[in-house]
GUKOLRO-563280 format. One record per residue (C-alpha): x, z, y. Coordinates in Angstrom, 3 decimals, always signed. Example, Ala and Ser with C-alpha at 12.3 -4.5 7.8 and 13.67 -1.06 7.14 Angstrom:
<atoms>
ATOM          X          Z          Y
ATOM    +12.300     +7.800     -4.500
ATOM    +13.670     +7.140     -1.060
</atoms>
This chain:
<atoms>
ATOM          X          Z          Y
ATOM    +11.581    -11.238     +6.367
ATOM    +10.406     -7.483     +6.377
ATOM    +12.670     -5.316     +4.210
ATOM    +10.904     -2.512     +2.453
ATOM    +12.882     -0.092     +0.300
ATOM    +11.196     +1.700     -2.786
ATOM    +11.572     +4.896     -0.812
ATOM     +9.658     +3.707     +2.038
ATOM     +7.083     +2.016     -0.013
ATOM     +6.383     +5.328     -1.887
ATOM     +6.062     +7.203     +1.432
ATOM     +3.610     +4.402     +2.929
ATOM     +1.477     +4.319     -0.184
ATOM     +0.889     +8.151     -0.036
ATOM     +1.113     +8.908     -3.598
ATOM     -0.928    +11.713     -4.979
ATOM     +1.800    +14.048     -4.290
ATOM     +5.293    +14.358     -2.776
ATOM     +6.487    +15.371     -6.283
ATOM     +5.705    +12.044     -7.689
ATOM     +7.351    +10.154     -4.588
ATOM    +10.531    +12.294     -5.404
ATOM    +10.241    +11.733     -9.198
ATOM     +9.951     +7.898     -8.665
ATOM    +12.818     +7.946     -6.551
ATOM    +14.961    +10.061     -8.992
ATOM    +14.256     +7.398    -11.644
ATOM    +15.637     +4.642     -9.394
ATOM    +18.682     +6.649     -8.952
ATOM    +19.018     +6.983    -12.848
ATOM    +18.379     +3.126    -13.084
ATOM    +21.287     +2.425    -10.639
ATOM    +23.666     +4.560    -12.866
ATOM    +22.413     +2.660    -15.949
ATOM    +22.758     -0.722    -14.196
ATOM    +26.387     +0.188    -13.499
ATOM    +27.228     +0.620    -17.360
ATOM    +24.963     -2.305    -18.415
ATOM    +26.941     -4.783    -16.373
ATOM    +30.260     -3.462    -17.474
ATOM    +29.427     -2.855    -21.027
ATOM    +31.634     -5.542    -22.315
ATOM    +34.780     -4.345    -20.386
ATOM    +34.232     -0.633    -21.228
ATOM    +33.886     -0.654    -25.155
ATOM    +30.120     +0.314    -24.817
ATOM    +28.794     -2.540    -26.956
ATOM    +27.865     -2.291    -30.550
ATOM    +26.566     +0.422    -32.770
ATOM    +27.417     +4.038    -32.441
ATOM    +27.161     +4.704    -36.087
ATOM    +24.252     +7.173    -35.667
ATOM    +20.583     +6.452    -36.453
ATOM    +17.737     +7.821    -34.296
ATOM    +14.384     +9.614    -35.291
ATOM    +12.667     +6.143    -35.675
ATOM    +15.227     +5.111    -38.251
ATOM    +16.807     +2.601    -35.946
ATOM    +20.660     +2.221    -35.643
ATOM    +21.619     +3.648    -32.264
ATOM    +23.806     +1.559    -29.840
ATOM    +26.617     +2.990    -27.951
ATOM    +24.669     +2.282    -24.653
ATOM    +21.573     +4.074    -25.966
ATOM    +23.343     +7.211    -26.070
ATOM    +24.936     +6.862    -22.474
ATOM    +21.338     +5.704    -20.932
ATOM    +19.738     +8.700    -22.501
ATOM    +22.390    +11.293    -21.249
ATOM    +22.203     +9.681    -17.933
ATOM    +18.489    +10.015    -17.456
ATOM    +18.312    +13.518    -18.994
ATOM    +21.233    +14.784    -16.745
ATOM    +19.807    +12.872    -13.552
ATOM    +16.302    +14.211    -13.998
ATOM    +17.276    +17.751    -15.099
ATOM    +19.490    +18.186    -12.191
ATOM    +16.863    +17.222     -9.700
ATOM    +14.792    +20.077    -11.394
ATOM    +11.157    +18.458    -11.358
ATOM    +10.590    +18.100    -15.141
ATOM     +9.909    +20.900    -17.570
ATOM     +9.824    +18.779    -20.698
ATOM    +11.283    +15.476    -21.658
ATOM    +10.573    +13.371    -24.756
ATOM    +12.884    +10.455    -25.551
ATOM    +13.124     +7.729    -28.287
ATOM    +16.764     +9.023    -28.908
ATOM    +15.771    +12.656    -29.351
ATOM    +14.194    +14.176    -32.570
ATOM    +12.509    +16.959    -30.522
ATOM    +11.049    +17.769    -27.137
ATOM    +13.917    +18.539    -24.537
ATOM    +13.108    +21.795    -22.479
ATOM    +14.809    +21.941    -19.228
ATOM    +16.164    +25.018    -17.491
ATOM    +13.411    +24.909    -14.946
ATOM    +10.529    +24.546    -17.529
ATOM     +8.733    +27.503    -16.090
ATOM     +8.841    +26.286    -12.417
ATOM     +8.504    +22.590    -12.903
ATOM     +5.201    +20.959    -13.290
ATOM     +5.776    +17.515    -15.029
ATOM     +6.697    +15.883    -18.349
ATOM     +8.566    +12.555    -18.680
ATOM     +8.586    +10.294    -21.958
ATOM    +10.827     +7.429    -21.904
ATOM    +12.707     +4.810    -23.909
ATOM    +16.275     +4.947    -22.211
ATOM    +17.294     +1.369    -23.091
ATOM    +14.735     -0.829    -24.972
ATOM    +16.246     -3.720    -26.659
ATOM    +19.821     -2.249    -26.488
ATOM    +20.776     -4.590    -29.462
ATOM    +20.754     -7.374    -27.156
ATOM    +23.496     -6.016    -24.931
ATOM    +26.147     -7.745    -27.116
ATOM    +24.811    -11.164    -26.380
ATOM    +23.903    -10.499    -22.854
ATOM    +19.917    -10.687    -23.226
ATOM    +17.867     -8.503    -20.741
ATOM    +17.344     -5.033    -21.500
ATOM    +15.239     -2.167    -20.026
ATOM    +14.226     +1.394    -19.375
ATOM    +10.525     +2.365    -19.732
ATOM     +9.150     +5.747    -18.408
ATOM     +5.689     +7.675    -18.671
ATOM     +4.785    +10.690    -16.420
ATOM     +2.320    +13.447    -17.057
ATOM     +1.493    +16.828    -15.626
ATOM     +2.169    +19.687    -17.961
ATOM     -0.678    +20.382    -20.327
ATOM     -2.384    +23.806    -19.389
ATOM     -3.902    +24.334    -22.915
ATOM     -0.387    +23.511    -24.542
ATOM     +0.392    +26.119    -27.388
ATOM     +3.775    +24.487    -28.091
ATOM     +6.315    +22.276    -26.393
ATOM     +4.998    +19.401    -28.334
ATOM     +1.547    +19.739    -26.772
ATOM     +2.823    +18.816    -23.331
ATOM     +3.994    +15.386    -24.884
ATOM     +1.160    +14.555    -26.930
ATOM     -1.441    +13.556    -24.310
ATOM     -3.531    +10.529    -24.225
ATOM     -2.206     +7.559    -22.162
ATOM     -5.135     +7.980    -19.786
ATOM     -3.669    +11.209    -18.558
ATOM     -0.471     +9.429    -17.279
ATOM     +0.001     +9.828    -13.594
ATOM     +2.708     +7.218    -13.160
ATOM     +4.633     +4.832    -15.354
ATOM     +7.164     +2.058    -15.162
ATOM    +10.012     +0.211    -16.259
ATOM    +13.444     -1.125    -15.141
ATOM    +14.468     -4.584    -16.539
ATOM    +18.240     -5.327    -16.406
ATOM    +18.628     -8.977    -16.324
ATOM    +19.815    -11.732    -14.144
ATOM    +18.635     -9.335    -11.415
ATOM    +17.521     -5.594    -11.754
ATOM    +13.862     -4.969    -11.325
ATOM    +11.828     -1.911    -11.275
ATOM     +7.900     -2.024    -11.695
ATOM     +5.811     +1.059    -11.298
ATOM     +2.239     +2.008    -11.037
ATOM     +1.000     +5.502     -9.944
ATOM     -2.641     +4.449    -10.629
ATOM     -2.940     +2.525     -7.209
ATOM     -1.693     -0.835     -8.274
ATOM     +1.446     -2.395     -9.737
ATOM     +4.668     -3.007     -7.567
ATOM     +7.916     -4.555     -8.109
ATOM    +11.410     -3.868     -6.539
ATOM    +14.481     -6.006     -6.994
ATOM    +17.887     -4.183     -6.583
ATOM    +20.032     -5.561     -3.886
ATOM    +23.699     -4.657     -4.941
ATOM    +24.729     -5.546     -1.321
ATOM    +23.074     -2.326     +0.282
ATOM    +22.467     -0.363     -3.071
ATOM    +18.803     -0.193     -2.697
ATOM    +15.528     -1.561     -4.781
ATOM    +13.565     -3.662     -2.246
ATOM    +10.101     -4.741     -2.469
ATOM     +9.742     -8.096     -4.052
ATOM     +6.455     -8.211     -6.011
ATOM     +3.545     -6.925     -4.028
ATOM     +0.458     -5.616     -5.879
ATOM     +1.013     -7.489     -9.113
ATOM     -1.919     -9.071    -10.965
ATOM     -1.741    -10.836    -14.245
ATOM     -2.746    -14.479    -13.531
ATOM     -6.092    -15.681    -14.925
ATOM     -4.690    -18.621    -16.553
ATOM     -2.152    -17.488    -19.212
ATOM     +0.698    -19.528    -20.160
ATOM     +2.657    -17.773    -23.049
ATOM     +2.169    -15.904    -26.345
ATOM     +5.046    -13.470    -27.156
ATOM     +5.363    -12.583    -31.032
ATOM     +8.085    -12.457    -33.535
ATOM     +7.067    -15.439    -35.573
ATOM     +9.532    -14.377    -38.325
ATOM     +6.934    -11.813    -39.103
ATOM     +4.201    -14.299    -39.588
ATOM     +3.906    -14.190    -43.493
ATOM     +4.228    -10.394    -43.399
ATOM     +0.977    -10.253    -41.185
ATOM     -2.528    -10.104    -42.390
ATOM     -4.687    -13.302    -42.404
ATOM     -6.373    -12.276    -39.183
ATOM     -3.223    -12.201    -37.279
ATOM     -1.842    -15.369    -38.898
ATOM     -4.957    -17.333    -37.909
ATOM     -4.881    -15.717    -34.292
ATOM     -1.347    -16.784    -33.861
ATOM     -2.341    -20.320    -35.158
ATOM     -4.903    -20.509    -32.352
ATOM     -2.516    -19.524    -29.743
ATOM     -0.016    -22.211    -30.816
ATOM     -2.600    -24.833    -29.893
ATOM     -2.802    -23.871    -26.194
ATOM     +0.067    -21.675    -25.215
ATOM     +3.879    -21.737    -25.216
ATOM     +5.832    -19.345    -27.411
ATOM     +8.273    -17.152    -25.650
ATOM     +9.984    -14.302    -27.366
ATOM    +13.348    -12.748    -26.788
ATOM    +13.118     -9.362    -28.701
ATOM    +13.346     -6.878    -25.689
ATOM     +9.836     -5.733    -25.171
ATOM    +10.340     -4.944    -21.548
ATOM    +11.611     -8.736    -20.922
ATOM     +8.753    -10.230    -23.068
ATOM     +6.111     -8.039    -21.261
ATOM     +7.591     -8.699    -17.772
ATOM     +7.383    -12.293    -18.184
ATOM     +3.595    -12.251    -19.121
ATOM     +2.865     -9.763    -16.507
ATOM     +4.020    -12.316    -13.906
ATOM     +3.112    -15.614    -15.709
ATOM     +0.078    -14.546    -17.814
ATOM     +0.015    -14.345    -21.512
ATOM     -0.187    -11.983    -24.557
ATOM     +2.557     -9.925    -26.189
ATOM     +1.830     -9.076    -29.876
ATOM     +3.503     -6.862    -32.268
ATOM     +1.195     -6.441    -35.298
ATOM     +1.121     -4.132    -38.149
ATOM     +2.984     -5.761    -41.252
ATOM     +3.484     -5.155    -44.940
ATOM     +6.876     -3.276    -43.927
ATOM     +5.306     -1.478    -40.983
ATOM     +1.799     -0.875    -41.787
ATOM     +1.394     +1.492    -38.772
ATOM     +3.127     -0.842    -36.383
ATOM     +6.595     -0.567    -35.084
ATOM     +6.659     +0.167    -31.456
ATOM     +6.236     +3.877    -30.216
ATOM     +3.037     +4.988    -28.611
ATOM     +4.436     +7.490    -26.285
ATOM     +7.764     +5.651    -25.089
ATOM     +6.544     +2.160    -25.094
ATOM     +2.909     +1.402    -25.722
ATOM     +1.406     +3.963    -23.328
ATOM     +3.181     +3.297    -20.042
ATOM     +3.175     -0.464    -20.507
ATOM     -0.592     -0.394    -21.360
ATOM     -1.104     +1.769    -17.999
ATOM     +0.834     -0.929    -16.092
ATOM     -1.097     -3.732    -17.789
ATOM     -4.454     -2.405    -16.856
ATOM     -3.651     -1.680    -13.605
ATOM     -2.665     -5.366    -13.165
ATOM     -5.899     -6.450    -14.459
ATOM     -4.845     -6.816    -18.288
ATOM     -5.831     -4.991    -21.443
ATOM     -3.860     -3.118    -24.066
ATOM     -5.193     -2.464    -27.742
ATOM     -3.875     -1.590    -31.113
ATOM     -6.183     -4.015    -32.441
ATOM     -9.259     -1.847    -32.759
ATOM     -8.677     +1.030    -29.984
ATOM     -7.677     +1.041    -26.282
ATOM     -4.114     +2.097    -26.230
ATOM     -4.704     +4.644    -23.466
ATOM     -7.525     +6.386    -25.676
ATOM     -5.425     +6.923    -28.775
ATOM     -4.875    +10.657    -29.436
ATOM     -1.218    +11.141    -30.052
ATOM     -0.382    +13.225    -33.227
ATOM     +3.449    +12.641    -33.345
ATOM     +6.275    +12.496    -30.845
ATOM     +7.571     +9.269    -32.470
ATOM     +4.313     +7.905    -33.421
ATOM     +4.045     +4.138    -34.095
ATOM     +1.185     +1.659    -33.186
ATOM     +0.595     -2.085    -33.368
ATOM     +0.406     -3.439    -29.888
ATOM     -1.422     -6.321    -28.269
ATOM     -1.176     -6.536    -24.417
ATOM     -1.443     -8.763    -21.630
ATOM     -4.325    -11.054    -20.015
ATOM     -7.526     -9.611    -20.531
ATOM     -9.106    -12.837    -21.909
ATOM     -6.486    -13.200    -24.581
ATOM     -6.650     -9.527    -25.760
ATOM    -10.377     -9.722    -25.908
ATOM    -10.105    -12.850    -27.889
ATOM     -7.967    -11.038    -30.356
ATOM    -10.316     -7.722    -30.701
ATOM    -13.263    -10.239    -31.199
ATOM    -11.439    -12.592    -33.684
ATOM    -12.374    -12.374    -37.392
</atoms>
């Protein structure tokens, strides 16, 4: 079997610039450090809540704080980013090299972190942009539409650790081999299967959805199997490989949706489209939405193109 490390793959695929190759490698270093903490969380007093609430009004887990610090420190030390936006930060983080670095990263350091206590998969999601040459404020660098992403990806910490990324030239997955300490190419040119198997939605929200969503979910029940674990990365990863649709609709409690446009919807939408799928908020293509807030929320429907199209045309 031919072994291809993530570093060799990035070089062989001649990404748009050496900078992006280095950035993706830096992220895989941060992922290794986070993995070390995730697999030992139950032994190092990292499970449970921290006592803090983040900008989105969610209770912060201890491991959220550590993962956020690891990513900020690793990427700042490697001096390729000017600005960072994190789900766990109230404002844009400006690095010491903001004048000489050319890139912006937005990330969810540990998606689904409340599942750590029960040993369910969690993940890291990231989105990379060039600095906005027309920016008047720090925020302007982060409030770019998803179509302007130059790379995006996620790491899922589960029964194995897998990193999936796109730089606009297809979607590739790498599985971490702890024996050699490297991410090895395991999923070449991922495409969402034409025949979907699953739908992923929190059925507890059914009565809080509008009638359109309720009726659409009822149609999905007739032909697909429900799979939902409550970690966005895990649910999306399953549907990316097996075919299906992930839904987090607006509800009475969250009329603007719950998931974050910049940290979750945009990067996963970029990956989804590169794999042949679609992503929408129900009316608009996710990647075309003009952000107005750092922690902006959106409804999210993404996955197999046929299923997403079926929802957008559903009355």
